[in-house]
BALONU-170069 format. One record per residue (C-alpha): residue number from 1; x, y, z; residue in three letters. Coordinates in steps of 0.5 Angstrom, whole numbers, padded with zeros to 4 digits. Example, Ala and Ser with C-alpha at 12.3 -4.5 7.8 and 13.67 -1.06 7.14 Angstrom:
 num    px    py    pz residu
   1  0025 -0009  0016    ALA
   2  0027 -0002  0014    SER
% end
This chain:
 num    px    py    pz residu
   1  0000  0000  0000    UNK
   2  0006  0005  0002    UNK
   3  0012  0006 -0002    UNK
   4  0018  0004  0001    UNK
   5  0024  0009  0002    UNK
   6  0031  0007  0001    UNK
   7  0035  0008  0007    UNK
   8  0041  0010  0003    UNK
   9  0045  0016  0004    UNK
  10  0045  0017 -0003    UNK
  11  0037  0018 -0003    UNK
  12  0036  0025 -0006    UNK
  13  0032  0030 -0001    UNK
  14  0025  0031 -0003    UNK
  15  0023  0038 -0005    UNK
  16  0016  0038 -0001    UNK
  17  0014  0033  0005    UNK
  18  0007  0033  0007    UNK
  19  0006  0030  0014    UNK
  20  0001  0030  0020    UNK
  21 -0005  0029  0017    UNK
  22 -0010  0024  0013    UNK
  23 -0009  0022  0006    UNK
  24 -0015  0020  0001    UNK
  25 -0013  0016 -0005    UNK
  26 -0019  0012 -0008    UNK
  27 -0014  0006 -0009    UNK
  28 -0012  0007 -0001    UNK
  29 -0019  0008  0002    UNK
  30 -0024  0003 -0001    UNK
  31 -0031  0006 -0002    UNK
  32 -0036  0006  0004    UNK
  33 -0030  0007  0009    UNK
  34 -0031  0012  0014    UNK
  35 -0024  0014  0015    UNK
  36 -0018  0016  0011    UNK
  37 -0011  0014  0012    UNK
  38 -0007  0017  0018    UNK
  39  0001  0016  0020    UNK
  40  0003  0017  0013    UNK
  41  0007  0022  0009    UNK
  42  0008  0024  0002    UNK
  43  0014  0026 -0001    UNK
  44  0015  0031 -0007    UNK
  45  0021  0031 -0012    UNK
  46  0021  0034 -0019    UNK
  47  0014  0036 -0019    UNK
  48  0012  0028 -0018    UNK
  49  0010  0024 -0012    UNK
  50  0017  0021 -0010    UNK
  51  0014  0017 -0004    UNK
  52  0008  0015  0000    UNK
  53  0011  0012  0006    UNK
  54  0011  0012  0014    UNK
  55  0012  0019  0017    UNK
  56  0018  0016  0020    UNK
  57  0021  0013  0014    UNK
  58  0020  0020  0010    UNK
  59  0025  0023  0015    UNK
  60  0031  0021  0011    UNK
  61  0028  0025  0005    UNK
  62  0028  0031  0009    UNK
  63  0034  0036  0007    UNK
  64  0036  0043  0009    UNK
  65  0032  0046  0003    UNK
  66  0026  0041  0004    UNK
  67  0019  0045  0005    UNK
  68  0015  0041  0010    UNK
  69  0008  0042  0010    UNK
  70  0005  0040  0017    UNK
  71 -0002  0038  0015    UNK
  72 -0004  0039  0022    UNK
  73 -0010  0034  0021    UNK
  74 -0012  0036  0015    UNK
  75 -0013  0032  0009    UNK
  76 -0009  0031  0003    UNK
  77 -0012  0028 -0003    UNK
  78 -0010  0028 -0011    UNK
  79 -0012  0035 -0014    UNK
  80 -0020  0035 -0016    UNK
  81 -0022  0035 -0023    UNK
  82 -0028  0037 -0027    UNK
  83 -0031  0033 -0032    UNK
  84 -0036  0038 -0035    UNK
  85 -0034  0045 -0034    UNK
  86 -0035  0052 -0038    UNK
  87 -0029  0056 -0035    UNK
  88 -0028  0061 -0041    UNK
  89 -0035  0063 -0041    UNK
  90 -0035  0063 -0033    UNK
  91 -0029  0067 -0033    UNK
  92 -0032  0072 -0038    UNK
  93 -0039  0073 -0034    UNK
  94 -0035  0075 -0028    UNK
  95 -0032  0080 -0032    UNK
  96 -0039  0082 -0035    UNK
  97 -0046  0084 -0032    UNK
  98 -0045  0078 -0027    UNK
  99 -0052  0076 -0024    UNK
 100 -0050  0070 -0021    UNK
 101 -0050  0073 -0014    UNK
 102 -0057  0076 -0014    UNK
 103 -0062  0073 -0009    UNK
 104 -0068  0075 -0013    UNK
 105 -0071  0079 -0019    UNK
 106 -0071  0086 -0015    UNK
 107 -0063  0084 -0014    UNK
 108 -0062  0082 -0021    UNK
 109 -0065  0089 -0024    UNK
 110 -0061  0093 -0019    UNK
 111 -0055  0089 -0021    UNK
 112 -0056  0091 -0028    UNK
 113 -0058  0098 -0027    UNK
 114 -0052  0099 -0023    UNK
 115 -0047  0096 -0029    UNK
 116 -0051  0100 -0034    UNK
 117 -0049  0106 -0030    UNK
 118 -0042  0104 -0029    UNK
 119 -0041  0102 -0036    UNK
 120 -0044  0108 -0040    UNK
 121 -0040  0107 -0046    UNK
 122 -0042  0100 -0047    UNK
 123 -0046  0099 -0053    UNK
 124 -0050  0093 -0051    UNK
 125 -0051  0090 -0044    UNK
 126 -0049  0083 -0044    UNK
 127 -0047  0078 -0039    UNK
 128 -0051  0072 -0035    UNK
 129 -0053  0068 -0029    UNK
 130 -0060  0070 -0027    UNK
 131 -0064  0064 -0024    UNK
 132 -0071  0062 -0027    UNK
 133 -0074  0061 -0020    UNK
 134 -0073  0069 -0019    UNK
 135 -0079  0070 -0024    UNK
 136 -0086  0068 -0025    UNK
 137 -0086  0061 -0029    UNK
 138 -0079  0062 -0030    UNK
 139 -0079  0067 -0035    UNK
 140 -0077  0075 -0034    UNK
 141 -0080  0080 -0038    UNK
 142 -0077  0085 -0043    UNK
 143 -0081  0091 -0039    UNK
 144 -0077  0090 -0033    UNK
 145 -0071  0091 -0037    UNK
 146 -0074  0097 -0041    UNK
 147 -0075  0101 -0035    UNK
 148 -0068  0101 -0033    UNK
 149 -0064  0101 -0040    UNK
 150 -0069  0103 -0045    UNK
 151 -0064  0106 -0050    UNK
 152 -0059  0100 -0051    UNK
 153 -0060  0093 -0052    UNK
 154 -0059  0088 -0046    UNK
 155 -0058  0081 -0047    UNK
 156 -0057  0076 -0041    UNK
 157 -0056  0069 -0041    UNK
 158 -0060  0065 -0035    UNK
 159 -0055  0061 -0030    UNK
 160 -0057  0054 -0034    UNK
 161 -0055  0058 -0040    UNK
 162 -0061  0055 -0044    UNK
 163 -0065  0061 -0044    UNK
 164 -0064  0069 -0045    UNK
 165 -0067  0075 -0043    UNK
 166 -0068  0081 -0048    UNK
 167 -0070  0088 -0048    UNK
 168 -0074  0091 -0053    UNK
 169 -0068  0094 -0056    UNK
 170 -0065  0088 -0057    UNK
 171 -0071  0085 -0060    UNK
 172 -0071  0091 -0065    UNK
 173 -0064  0090 -0067    UNK
 174 -0065  0083 -0068    UNK
 175 -0071  0084 -0072    UNK
 176 -0075  0080 -0067    UNK
 177 -0083  0081 -0067    UNK
 178 -0090  0077 -0066    UNK
 179 -0089  0075 -0073    UNK
 180 -0082  0071 -0071    UNK
 181 -0083  0064 -0071    UNK
 182 -0081  0059 -0066    UNK
 183 -0074  0055 -0068    UNK
 184 -0075  0048 -0069    UNK
 185 -0070  0047 -0063    UNK
 186 -0073  0053 -0058    UNK
 187 -0079  0057 -0056    UNK
 188 -0080  0064 -0055    UNK
 189 -0084  0066 -0049    UNK
 190 -0090  0071 -0052    UNK
 191 -0095  0076 -0049    UNK
 192 -0102  0076 -0051    UNK
 193 -0101  0079 -0058    UNK
 194 -0096  0074 -0060    UNK
 195 -0090  0079 -0059    UNK
 196 -0084  0076 -0055    UNK
 197 -0085  0077 -0048    UNK
 198 -0077  0077 -0046    UNK
 199 -0075  0070 -0045    UNK
 200 -0072  0066 -0051    UNK
 201 -0071  0058 -0049    UNK
 202 -0065  0054 -0052    UNK
 203 -0064  0055 -0060    UNK
 204 -0069  0061 -0060    UNK
 205 -0063  0065 -0056    UNK
 206 -0059  0064 -0063    UNK
 207 -0064  0070 -0066    UNK
 208 -0059  0075 -0063    UNK
 209 -0053  0071 -0066    UNK
 210 -0052  0076 -0072    UNK
 211 -0053  0082 -0068    UNK
 212 -0050  0081 -0061    UNK
 213 -0043  0083 -0060    UNK
 214 -0038  0078 -0060    UNK
 215 -0033  0076 -0055    UNK
 216 -0026  0079 -0057    UNK
 217 -0020  0075 -0056    UNK
 218 -0017  0079 -0050    UNK
 219 -0024  0078 -0046    UNK
 220 -0024  0071 -0047    UNK
 221 -0017  0070 -0045    UNK
 222 -0018  0074 -0039    UNK
 223 -0024  0070 -0038    UNK
 224 -0020  0064 -0038    UNK
 225 -0015  0066 -0033    UNK
 226 -0020  0069 -0029    UNK
 227 -0023  0062 -0029    UNK
 228 -0017  0059 -0027    UNK
 229 -0015  0063 -0021    UNK
 230 -0022  0062 -0018    UNK
 231 -0022  0054 -0020    UNK
 232 -0015  0053 -0017    UNK
 233 -0017  0056 -0011    UNK
 234 -0023  0051 -0010    UNK
 235 -0017  0045 -0011    UNK
 236 -0019  0044 -0018    UNK
 237 -0012  0042 -0022    UNK
 238 -0015  0040 -0029    UNK
 239 -0022  0040 -0032    UNK
 240 -0025  0038 -0039    UNK
 241 -0028  0044 -0042    UNK
 242 -0035  0042 -0045    UNK
 243 -0035  0047 -0050    UNK
 244 -0029  0049 -0055    UNK
 245 -0032  0052 -0061    UNK
 246 -0036  0057 -0064    UNK
 247 -0043  0058 -0060    UNK
 248 -0047  0064 -0060    UNK
 249 -0046  0068 -0054    UNK
 250 -0041  0064 -0051    UNK
 251 -0033  0065 -0051    UNK
 252 -0031  0058 -0052    UNK
 253 -0026  0059 -0058    UNK
 254 -0019  0055 -0058    UNK
 255 -0015  0062 -0059    UNK
 256 -0015  0063 -0051    UNK
 257 -0012  0056 -0050    UNK
 258 -0007  0057 -0055    UNK
 259 -0005  0063 -0052    UNK
 260 -0004  0061 -0045    UNK
 261  0000  0055 -0048    UNK
 262  0005  0060 -0051    UNK
 263  0005  0065 -0045    UNK
 264  0006  0059 -0040    UNK
 265  0000  0061 -0036    UNK
 266 -0004  0055 -0037    UNK
 267 -0003  0052 -0030    UNK
 268 -0009  0046 -0030    UNK
 269 -0009  0040 -0034    UNK
 270 -0014  0041 -0039    UNK
 271 -0018  0036 -0044    UNK
 272 -0022  0040 -0049    UNK
 273 -0029  0038 -0052    UNK
 274 -0030  0040 -0059    UNK
 275 -0038  0043 -0060    UNK
 276 -0042  0039 -0065    UNK
 277 -0046  0043 -0069    UNK
 278 -0053  0040 -0069    UNK
 279 -0055  0044 -0075    UNK
 280 -0049  0041 -0079    UNK
 281 -0048  0034 -0081    UNK
 282 -0042  0029 -0081    UNK
 283 -0038  0033 -0086    UNK
 284 -0035  0037 -0079    UNK
 285 -0032  0031 -0077    UNK
 286 -0026  0033 -0082    UNK
 287 -0025  0040 -0079    UNK
 288 -0025  0037 -0072    UNK
 289 -0020  0032 -0073    UNK
 290 -0015  0037 -0076    UNK
 291 -0016  0042 -0070    UNK
 292 -0014  0036 -0066    UNK
 293 -0008  0034 -0069    UNK
 294 -0006  0041 -0070    UNK
 295 -0006  0042 -0062    UNK
 296 -0003  0035 -0062    UNK
 297  0003  0038 -0066    UNK
 298  0004  0043 -0061    UNK
 299  0007  0037 -0056    UNK
 300  0003  0040 -0050    UNK
 301 -0002  0034 -0049    UNK
 302  0001  0034 -0042    UNK
 303 -0003  0041 -0041    UNK
 304 -0008  0041 -0047    UNK
 305 -0011  0036 -0051    UNK
 306 -0017  0037 -0056    UNK
 307 -0019  0030 -0056    UNK
 308 -0027  0030 -0054    UNK
 309 -0033  0032 -0058    UNK
 310 -0039  0035 -0054    UNK
 311 -0046  0032 -0057    UNK
 312 -0052  0037 -0054    UNK
 313 -0057  0031 -0054    UNK
 314 -0063  0035 -0051    UNK
 315 -0065  0041 -0047    UNK
 316 -0067  0042 -0039    UNK
 317 -0073  0040 -0035    UNK
 318 -0074  0047 -0032    UNK
 319 -0076  0050 -0039    UNK
 320 -0079  0043 -0041    UNK
 321 -0074  0042 -0047    UNK
 322 -0070  0036 -0044    UNK
 323 -0072  0029 -0048    UNK
 324 -0077  0025 -0044    UNK
 325 -0080  0018 -0045    UNK
 326 -0086  0021 -0042    UNK
 327 -0090  0027 -0043    UNK
 328 -0089  0033 -0039    UNK
 329 -0095  0035 -0035    UNK
 330 -0099  0042 -0035    UNK
 331 -0100  0046 -0029    UNK
 332 -0106  0042 -0027    UNK
 333 -0103  0035 -0027    UNK
 334 -0105  0033 -0034    UNK
 335 -0101  0030 -0039    UNK
 336 -0099  0035 -0045    UNK
 337 -0096  0033 -0052    UNK
 338 -0089  0036 -0050    UNK
 339 -0084  0030 -0049    UNK
 340 -0078  0035 -0050    UNK
 341 -0073  0036 -0055    UNK
 342 -0068  0031 -0058    UNK
 343 -0063  0036 -0062    UNK
 344 -0060  0031 -0066    UNK
 345 -0065  0025 -0069    UNK
 346 -0063  0019 -0065    UNK
 347 -0061  0015 -0072    UNK
 348 -0056  0021 -0074    UNK
 349 -0054  0021 -0067    UNK
 350 -0051  0014 -0067    UNK
 351 -0048  0015 -0074    UNK
 352 -0044  0021 -0072    UNK
 353 -0042  0017 -0065    UNK
 354 -0040  0011 -0070    UNK
 355 -0035  0016 -0074    UNK
 356 -0033  0020 -0068    UNK
 357 -0031  0014 -0064    UNK
 358 -0028  0011 -0070    UNK
 359 -0023  0017 -0071    UNK
 360 -0021  0016 -0064    UNK
 361 -0025  0022 -0061    UNK
 362 -0028  0021 -0054    UNK
 363 -0036  0022 -0054    UNK
 364 -0039  0027 -0049    UNK
 365 -0046  0028 -0049    UNK
 366 -0050  0033 -0045    UNK
 367 -0056  0028 -0044    UNK
 368 -0061  0030 -0038    UNK
 369 -0068  0027 -0039    UNK
 370 -0069  0019 -0039    UNK
 371 -0070  0019 -0047    UNK
 372 -0064  0023 -0048    UNK
 373 -0060  0018 -0044    UNK
 374 -0063  0012 -0047    UNK
 375 -0061  0015 -0054    UNK
 376 -0054  0017 -0052    UNK
 377 -0053  0010 -0049    UNK
 378 -0056  0007 -0056    UNK
 379 -0050  0011 -0059    UNK
 380 -0045  0009 -0055    UNK
 381 -0047  0002 -0056    UNK
 382 -0047  0003 -0063    UNK
 383 -0040  0006 -0064    UNK
 384 -0038 -0001 -0060    UNK
 385 -0041 -0005 -0064    UNK
 386 -0038 -0002 -0070    UNK
 387 -0031 -0001 -0068    UNK
 388 -0030 -0005 -0062    UNK
 389 -0026 -0003 -0056    UNK
 390 -0023  0004 -0057    UNK
 391 -0022  0006 -0050    UNK
 392 -0026  0012 -0051    UNK
 393 -0028  0013 -0044    UNK
 394 -0035  0016 -0047    UNK
 395 -0039  0019 -0042    UNK
 396 -0046  0022 -0041    UNK
 397 -0046  0029 -0037    UNK
 398 -0052  0031 -0033    UNK
 399 -0056  0025 -0033    UNK
 400 -0062  0028 -0029    UNK
 401 -0067  0022 -0030    UNK
 402 -0065  0015 -0032    UNK
 403 -0070  0010 -0033    UNK
 404 -0069  0004 -0029    UNK
 405 -0068 -0001 -0035    UNK
 406 -0062  0004 -0037    UNK
 407 -0058  0004 -0031    UNK
 408 -0054 -0002 -0032    UNK
 409 -0053 -0001 -0039    UNK
 410 -0048  0004 -0037    UNK
 411 -0043 -0001 -0034    UNK
 412 -0045 -0006 -0040    UNK
 413 -0043 -0001 -0045    UNK
 414 -0037  0002 -0041    UNK
 415 -0040  0009 -0041    UNK
 416 -0038  0014 -0035    UNK
 417 -0044  0017 -0031    UNK
 418 -0042  0024 -0031    UNK
 419 -0045  0027 -0025    UNK
 420 -0046  0034 -0023    UNK
 421 -0048  0033 -0015    UNK
 422 -0050  0040 -0013    UNK
 423 -0056  0039 -0017    UNK
 424 -0059  0033 -0013    UNK
 425 -0063  0036 -0008    UNK
 426 -0069  0040 -0007    UNK
 427 -0069  0047 -0008    UNK
 428 -0074  0053 -0011    UNK
 429 -0072  0051 -0019    UNK
 430 -0073  0044 -0018    UNK
 431 -0079  0044 -0013    UNK
 432 -0083  0050 -0017    UNK
 433 -0081  0049 -0024    UNK
 434 -0079  0042 -0025    UNK
 435 -0082  0036 -0021    UNK
 436 -0089  0039 -0021    UNK
 437 -0089  0038 -0029    UNK
 438 -0086  0031 -0029    UNK
 439 -0089  0025 -0030    UNK
 440 -0089  0021 -0023    UNK
 441 -0084  0016 -0026    UNK
 442 -0079  0021 -0028    UNK
 443 -0081  0026 -0021    UNK
 444 -0078  0020 -0017    UNK
 445 -0072  0018 -0021    UNK
 446 -0068  0025 -0020    UNK
 447 -0060  0024 -0021    UNK
 448 -0060  0016 -0019    UNK
 449 -0053  0016 -0016    UNK
 450 -0054  0011 -0012    UNK
 451 -0057  0006 -0017    UNK
 452 -0051  0007 -0021    UNK
 453 -0046  0006 -0016    UNK
 454 -0050 -0001 -0014    UNK
 455 -0050 -0003 -0021    UNK
 456 -0042 -0002 -0022    UNK
 457 -0042  0004 -0026    UNK
 458 -0036  0008 -0026    UNK
 459 -0037  0015 -0024    UNK
 460 -0034  0022 -0025    UNK
 461 -0036  0029 -0022    UNK
 462 -0037  0035 -0025    UNK
 463 -0040  0042 -0024    UNK
 464 -0042  0045 -0031    UNK
 465 -0040  0052 -0028    UNK
 466 -0042  0057 -0029    UNK
 467 -0049  0054 -0029    UNK
 468 -0048  0053 -0022    UNK
 469 -0042  0053 -0017    UNK
 470 -0035  0049 -0019    UNK
 471 -0034  0048 -0012    UNK
 472 -0032  0040 -0011    UNK
 473 -0033  0040 -0004    UNK
 474 -0040  0043 -0005    UNK
 475 -0042  0038 -0010    UNK
 476 -0039  0032 -0005    UNK
 477 -0044  0035  0001    UNK
 478 -0050  0034 -0004    UNK
 479 -0048  0027 -0006    UNK
 480 -0047  0025  0001    UNK
 481 -0053  0028  0004    UNK
 482 -0058  0029 -0002    UNK
 483 -0060  0035  0002    UNK
 484 -0057  0043  0002    UNK
 485 -0053  0046  0007    UNK
 486 -0058  0047  0013    UNK
 487 -0064  0045  0010    UNK
 488 -0069  0041  0013    UNK
 489 -0072  0038  0007    UNK
 490 -0072  0031  0005    UNK
 491 -0067  0027  0001    UNK
 492 -0068  0028 -0006    UNK
 493 -0070  0022 -0010    UNK
 494 -0070  0018 -0003    UNK
 495 -0064  0017  0002    UNK
 496 -0062  0011 -0002    UNK
 497 -0059  0015 -0008    UNK
 498 -0054  0018 -0003    UNK
 499 -0046  0016 -0004    UNK
 500 -0042  0015  0001    UNK
 501 -0036  0020  0002    UNK
 502 -0030  0016 -0001    UNK
 503 -0034  0015 -0007    UNK
 504 -0036  0022 -0008    UNK
 505 -0029  0024 -0007    UNK
 506 -0027  0019 -0012    UNK
 507 -0031  0021 -0017    UNK
 508 -0028  0028 -0017    UNK
 509 -0021  0025 -0017    UNK
 510 -0019  0018 -0020    UNK
 511 -0026  0018 -0023    UNK
 512 -0025  0025 -0027    UNK
 513 -0018  0023 -0028    UNK
 514 -0020  0017 -0032    UNK
 515 -0025  0021 -0036    UNK
 516 -0020  0025 -0038    UNK
 517 -0015  0020 -0040    UNK
 518 -0010  0022 -0034    UNK
 519 -0011  0016 -0029    UNK
 520 -0004  0014 -0031    UNK
 521 -0001  0020 -0028    UNK
 522 -0006  0024 -0024    UNK
 523 -0012  0022 -0020    UNK
 524 -0008  0018 -0014    UNK
 525 -0003  0019 -0009    UNK
 526  0002  0014 -0012    UNK
 527  0010  0014 -0013    UNK
 528  0011  0017 -0020    UNK
 529  0005  0021 -0021    UNK
 530  0004  0028 -0022    UNK
 531  0004  0032 -0015    UNK
 532 -0003  0035 -0017    UNK
 533 -0005  0035 -0010    UNK
 534 -0011  0039 -0005    UNK
 535 -0011  0040  0002    UNK
 536 -0018  0040  0005    UNK
 537 -0019  0042  0013    UNK
 538 -0023  0040  0017    UNK
 539 -0021  0033  0014    UNK
 540 -0028  0031  0011    UNK
 541 -0028  0024  0014    UNK
 542 -0027  0027  0021    UNK
 543 -0034  0031  0021    UNK
 544 -0041  0029  0021    UNK
 545 -0044  0028  0014    UNK
 546 -0049  0034  0015    UNK
 547 -0043  0039  0016    UNK
 548 -0039  0037  0010    UNK
 549 -0041  0044  0007    UNK
 550 -0036  0047  0012    UNK
 551 -0030  0044  0009    UNK
 552 -0025  0048  0005    UNK
 553 -0019  0048  0001    UNK
 554 -0013  0050  0004    UNK
 555 -0008  0050 -0001    UNK
 556 -0007  0047 -0008    UNK
 557 -0001  0044 -0012    UNK
 558  0000  0043 -0019    UNK
 559  0007  0039 -0021    UNK
 560  0009  0040 -0014    UNK
 561  0008  0048 -0014    UNK
 562  0004  0051 -0009    UNK
 563 -0001  0055 -0014    UNK
 564 -0006  0057 -0009    UNK
 565 -0006  0058 -0001    UNK
 566 -0012  0061  0003    UNK
 567 -0010  0067  0007    UNK
 568 -0010  0065  0014    UNK
 569 -0007  0058  0012    UNK
 570 -0001  0056  0016    UNK
 571  0004  0054  0011    UNK
 572  0011  0052  0012    UNK
 573  0018  0055  0010    UNK
 574  0024  0050  0009    UNK
 575  0026  0046  0015    UNK
 576  0033  0047  0017    UNK
 577  0034  0040  0019    UNK
 578  0032  0033  0016    UNK
 579  0028  0032  0023    UNK
 580  0022  0029  0021    UNK
 581  0016  0034  0022    UNK
 582  0020  0040  0024    UNK
 583  0016  0046  0021    UNK
 584  0015  0053  0022    UNK
 585  0009  0058  0019    UNK
 586  0010  0062  0013    UNK
 587  0006  0068  0010    UNK
 588  0001  0065  0006    UNK
 589 -0001  0067 -0001    UNK
 590 -0007  0071 -0003    UNK
 591 -0014  0069 -0004    UNK
 592 -0017  0071 -0010    UNK
 593 -0023  0076 -0009    UNK
 594 -0029  0073 -0007    UNK
 595 -0034  0075 -0012    UNK
 596 -0034  0068 -0016    UNK
 597 -0041  0065 -0016    UNK
 598 -0037  0059 -0013    UNK
 599 -0035  0062 -0007    UNK
 600 -0042  0062 -0004    UNK
 601 -0046  0057  0000    UNK
 602 -0048  0053 -0006    UNK
 603 -0055  0054 -0010    UNK
 604 -0056  0049 -0014    UNK
 605 -0058  0050 -0021    UNK
 606 -0059  0046 -0027    UNK
 607 -0056  0045 -0035    UNK
% end
């Protein structure tokens, strides 16, 4: 279990030794365990883990220039990785009109008015982060925006990025009026006379694509770096960017990653998922292969690769666009004729999946409704039947509702369940905009993580930030409790859907490393692996489950370099002698400004 340390005078000293705490690694702490490992140390040399050994044995690795980090009872774990996130759009939103922190509709409108006043030269007011549950029916009105910004176009994405809120000036510029038909992949909320009311769902947001301002390369780059700063502060050392490509209103371009590689500013390890344009056909695969190979030729696949393809199978349940097996209900509980939207016809999805898998791509599906999950699993199954085992590690993200018959199919086709655990609890958007409109069979099967675990399905953790907080520890709290912090609600879907702490942490470490094809050198505490590490206090294994939300990241390390330290965290200077455990406090690095949505107590959203 622990790597031996040679008792040899020639043994090179470590750069850093972590001691005095608990360790978590999913290969050392079995699922269901209620304790992390203690009495062990981790030694780092040259950016990699040199040894995982007893604290006494580690003393031979401590030299005059070794930094000894006294964990003081905190937990040391592999750095978290996020399997589904939108860092550039999240970072850009923080630099624009950011509504994520708004507590209600009045607060959102006050934020918009303040931003408009502070940016009088901005031709458009753009940004996002408004919550559907703050507005009647989840649909804010143009009149509210017209009252505070009548002379400039306003276009703001919802927190889940599946809807947009526009004022009349924006509609006028886009040529949108009562005669504008709903697109096939979207819906326009309307006033009594048919004129757009102000909210545009799914593909209807694209009606503004030709007139809204494009995100500049400089803004996208600044957004990426801002996002990275905040993500490092949450212990995230790697991620899969779930949208790299052109997409209306989202900064997802490749230029920022190329620039960060050239500038040496990309510290995290990133896999990019290219966006599959659902209106186009199989011909786009050639360009995706070309871009993937161009990035590979840079020789920096240790830091960034472009090896995944993102397929948007359906929408979201709260605006009734998630693809469902059973119809949505109306406000009176009666079945409607709406079963949501499959953005890509099922037969085409299978065709595209077979071709992409054969070309060596990983398949990354947005699949939220139970029909979408079935269609995505069918596509993975078809690819395996056509191509054999390609080690694609294909994964389905969001998986809000899964038909009972489809749960074991994940393991059967080697598909990974890419969870966003923060959403798996009762909150206003769930209770007011989603559950009342679902068939009972779907309402009782929200985020069935426990069922997946018992079926032997491989789990990975993600956030979908900026849809909701990127904080892995916030996600772990919900995965374990199925109840939001300090809430007296019942566990969503029943207590049997809870995960144990070790399984939840594994999803964000070894599980995400597996999805990102980085389990050969990240995701575990193993000798030879990259020293991508996170320190968490208090030790999550030492607190009651209902208090997990209080655990915080103390420091984050990538390639053995400390890239974040909490302001009040006791960090350690170099030790003056090779005595094991000797240490002294040193000034900590500064924490980024607490204006990221991920710094707050989590408020789940869905997307």
